[in-house]
C-alpha positions in Angstrom: 29.0 27.5 -27.6 28.3 30.7 -25.7 31.1 33.1 -24.8 31.9 36.8 -24.1 32.3 38.8 -27.4 35.9 39.6 -28.4 37.0 42.6 -30.4 37.3 40.5 -33.6 33.6 39.7 -33.3 32.6 43.3 -34.1 32.0 42.9 -37.8 29.7 39.9 -37.2 27.9 41.7 -34.4 27.1 44.6 -36.8 26.2 42.1 -39.5 23.6 40.5 -37.1 22.3 43.9 -35.8 21.6 44.6 -39.5 19.8 41.4 -40.0 17.7 41.9 -36.8 16.8 45.4 -38.0 15.7 44.0 -41.3 13.6 41.4 -39.5 12.0 44.2 -37.6 11.4 46.3 -40.7 13.8 49.0 -39.6 17.1 48.4 -41.4 17.1 52.1 -42.5 17.4 53.0 -38.9 20.7 51.3 -38.2 23.4 53.9 -37.9 25.9 52.1 -35.8 29.5 51.6 -37.3 32.0 48.9 -36.3 34.1 51.8 -34.8 31.3 52.8 -32.5 30.7 49.1 -31.4 34.2 48.5 -30.9 34.6 51.6 -28.6 31.5 50.9 -26.7 32.1 47.1 -26.1 35.8 47.3 -25.7 37.0 50.8 -25.0 38.6 52.1 -21.9 35.3 52.0 -19.7 32.9 49.7 -21.5 29.3 50.2 -20.4 27.8 47.7 -22.9 28.7 43.9 -23.0 27.9 41.2 -25.6 27.7 37.5 -25.6 28.3 35.4 -28.7 26.7 32.1 -30.0 29.0 30.2 -32.0 27.8 27.5 -34.5 30.5 25.3 -36.2 33.1 27.9 -35.6 31.3 31.0 -36.8 29.2 33.8 -35.1 25.5 32.7 -35.3 24.0 34.9 -32.7 24.6 37.6 -30.1 23.1 39.3 -27.0 24.0 42.9 -26.3 23.3 44.0 -22.7 24.0 46.6 -20.0 23.3 47.3 -16.4 20.3 48.9 -15.0 19.4 49.6 -11.4 16.3 49.3 -9.4 15.8 51.8 -6.7 13.0 49.7 -5.1 15.1 46.7 -4.7 18.6 48.3 -4.3 20.1 45.9 -7.0 21.4 46.0 -10.3 19.6 44.2 -13.2 20.6 43.3 -16.8 18.8 45.1 -19.8 18.9 43.0 -22.8 19.1 45.5 -25.7 19.3 42.9 -28.5 19.3 39.1 -28.9 19.4 37.6 -32.4 20.2 34.3 -33.8 20.9 33.6 -37.5 17.6 32.1 -38.9 19.5 29.4 -40.6 20.6 28.0 -37.1 17.4 28.7 -35.1 16.1 25.7 -33.4 19.6 24.7 -32.0 19.0 26.3 -28.7 21.2 29.2 -29.1 18.6 31.8 -28.1 17.8 29.9 -25.0 21.5 29.5 -24.3 22.1 33.2 -24.6 19.4 34.2 -22.2 20.5 31.4 -19.8 24.0 32.8 -19.6 22.5 36.2 -19.0 20.5 34.7 -16.1 23.7 33.0 -14.8 25.5 36.4 -14.8 22.6 38.1 -13.1 22.3 35.3 -10.6 26.0 35.1 -9.8 26.3 38.9 -9.3 23.2 39.2 -7.1 21.4 41.1 -9.7 17.5 41.2 -9.3 16.3 40.9 -13.0 16.9 40.4 -16.7 14.4 42.5 -18.7 14.0 43.4 -22.3 11.4 44.9 -24.8 9.7 42.9 -27.6 7.8 44.2 -30.6 4.0 43.5 -30.1 3.8 41.7 -33.3 6.8 39.4 -32.9 4.7 36.4 -31.9 7.6 33.8 -32.3 9.7 35.8 -29.8 6.9 36.3 -27.4 6.2 32.7 -27.4 9.8 31.8 -26.9 10.2 34.4 -24.0 7.1 33.0 -22.4 8.2 29.4 -22.6 11.2 30.5 -20.4 8.9 31.8 -17.7 9.3 35.5 -18.6 6.2 37.7 -18.2 5.2 40.9 -20.0 5.1 44.1 -17.9 1.8 45.2 -19.4 1.2 48.0 -16.9 4.3 49.8 -18.1 4.7 51.7 -21.3 8.0 52.6 -22.7 8.7 56.2 -23.5 11.8 57.5 -25.6 13.3 61.0 -26.3 15.2 61.0 -29.5 16.2 63.3 -32.3 14.8 66.8 -32.3 12.8 66.2 -29.2 15.8 65.1 -27.2 17.8 68.2 -28.5 14.9 70.5 -27.7 14.5 69.0 -24.1 18.1 69.1 -23.6 18.4 72.9 -24.5 15.2 74.0 -22.6 
């Protein structure tokens, strides 16, 4: 079952974020708290959204996403920030169901795309995404300002 996240799902979402970060060898980088997630997902003006995959009544996966905008196409899109399914229930179709629901949302709202990033070494995810017809954007390189570089740029 795929459904929109509810406030009571926040502890499970954070648990799965930590599991994803551990898989990506970056657990030490997770700083998010339940309070932050609750405020961003369910506050007065949420700009982030989440879907939940349930398996036998428990949260087994999630997708966190937000809107983007294409100036060239003049339409919104969906950026999938994270998608993760508990390894114990992989193979049941939850990952595909989460992406299918995101595609349905995008299609129903007239959005032009669903996009995300994947680590170069994550061959299982890359194979899964390609099986759905997703194609890598090899000509684009993602850049990021964070930490001291962000602060220095902001203050310059």
